[in-house]
C-alpha positions in Angstrom: 99.9 168.4 -41.4 102.2 171.4 -41.1 101.0 174.7 -39.5 100.9 177.8 -41.5 103.6 180.3 -40.6 100.9 182.7 -39.3 99.5 180.1 -36.9 102.8 179.3 -35.2 103.2 181.1 -31.9 106.9 181.8 -31.5 106.9 185.1 -29.7 106.8 184.9 -25.9 105.4 187.5 -23.6 106.3 187.1 -19.9 104.1 188.6 -17.2 105.0 188.3 -13.5 102.3 188.1 -10.9 102.2 187.9 -7.2 100.2 185.1 -5.4 97.1 187.3 -5.0 97.1 188.4 -8.7 97.7 184.8 -9.8 94.8 183.6 -7.6 92.5 186.3 -9.1 93.6 185.3 -12.6 93.0 181.6 -11.9 89.5 182.4 -10.4 88.6 184.5 -13.5 89.7 181.7 -15.8 87.8 179.1 -13.9 84.6 181.0 -14.5 85.1 180.4 -18.3 85.1 177.5 -20.6 88.9 177.9 -21.3 91.1 175.0 -20.2 94.4 176.9 -20.1 95.4 180.2 -18.6 97.5 181.0 -21.7 94.4 180.7 -23.9 92.3 182.7 -21.6 95.0 185.5 -21.4 95.5 185.5 -25.1 91.7 186.0 -25.8 91.4 188.7 -23.2 94.5 190.5 -24.4 93.4 190.4 -28.0 89.9 191.4 -27.2 88.4 188.1 -28.4 85.2 186.7 -26.9 85.5 184.5 -23.8 82.6 182.2 -22.9 81.7 182.7 -19.3 80.0 180.0 -17.3 76.8 181.2 -15.5 75.7 179.4 -12.4 72.3 179.8 -11.0 72.5 179.8 -7.2 68.8 178.9 -6.7 69.3 176.0 -9.1 72.2 174.8 -7.0 70.0 174.9 -3.9 67.3 173.0 -5.8 69.9 170.4 -6.9 71.1 169.9 -3.3 67.5 169.3 -2.1 66.8 166.9 -5.0 69.9 164.9 -4.2 68.9 164.7 -0.5 65.5 163.5 -1.6 67.0 160.9 -3.8 69.1 159.5 -0.9 66.0 159.4 1.3 63.9 157.7 -1.3 66.7 155.1 -1.8 66.7 154.5 2.0 62.9 154.1 2.1 63.0 151.8 -0.9 65.7 149.6 0.7 63.7 149.4 4.0 60.6 148.6 2.1 62.4 145.9 0.1 63.8 144.3 3.3 60.4 144.3 4.9 58.8 142.6 1.9 61.6 140.1 1.8 61.1 139.3 5.5 57.3 138.9 4.9 58.1 136.4 2.1 59.5 134.2 4.8 56.1 134.3 6.5 54.1 133.2 3.4 52.4 130.3 5.3 49.8 132.7 6.7 47.1 133.5 4.1 46.8 137.2 5.1 50.5 137.8 4.5 50.4 136.2 1.1 47.5 138.5 0.1 49.3 141.5 1.5 52.5 140.6 -0.3 50.7 140.3 -3.6 48.9 143.6 -3.1 51.9 145.6 -2.1 54.3 144.1 -4.7 52.6 146.3 -7.3 52.9 149.4 -5.1 56.5 148.6 -4.6 57.2 148.3 -8.3 55.4 151.7 -8.9 57.6 153.2 -6.1 60.7 151.8 -7.8 59.7 153.2 -11.2 59.0 156.7 -9.7 62.3 156.6 -7.8 64.1 155.7 -11.0 62.5 158.6 -12.8 63.5 161.0 -10.0 67.1 159.7 -10.2 67.2 160.0 -14.0 65.9 163.6 -13.8 68.3 164.5 -11.0 71.2 163.2 -13.1 70.1 165.1 -16.2 69.7 168.4 -14.2 73.1 167.8 -12.5 74.9 167.3 -15.8 73.1 170.3 -17.3 74.2 172.5 -14.4 77.8 171.2 -14.6 77.6 172.0 -18.3 79.1 168.7 -19.3 
């Protein structure tokens, strides 16, 4: 499909910047949803709306804490799984067999809750990244 003559951009405007100005321009563009500097500059120059990304600092802190909690829960779950696995080797003793059966349900509940936390963390993370 051929572009209309009005849509073709064939006039070039050259702007020279020093390193500091370029860094400032790049930083400003990175706070928006624009992928290219040229698109960002065109919209700013023509007084068109530019979508700015807003990041909530307290939400970022919350996310860091949740990710740390997720790592800790994974470590606890792995340790618990190893302990139960080791106890399975001692299944000759009747008390251990009963303990294993009793705590297998607790372990499954723990895994379910950990999965829920991981899923919610992933959703929140993707939301904050605005993907």
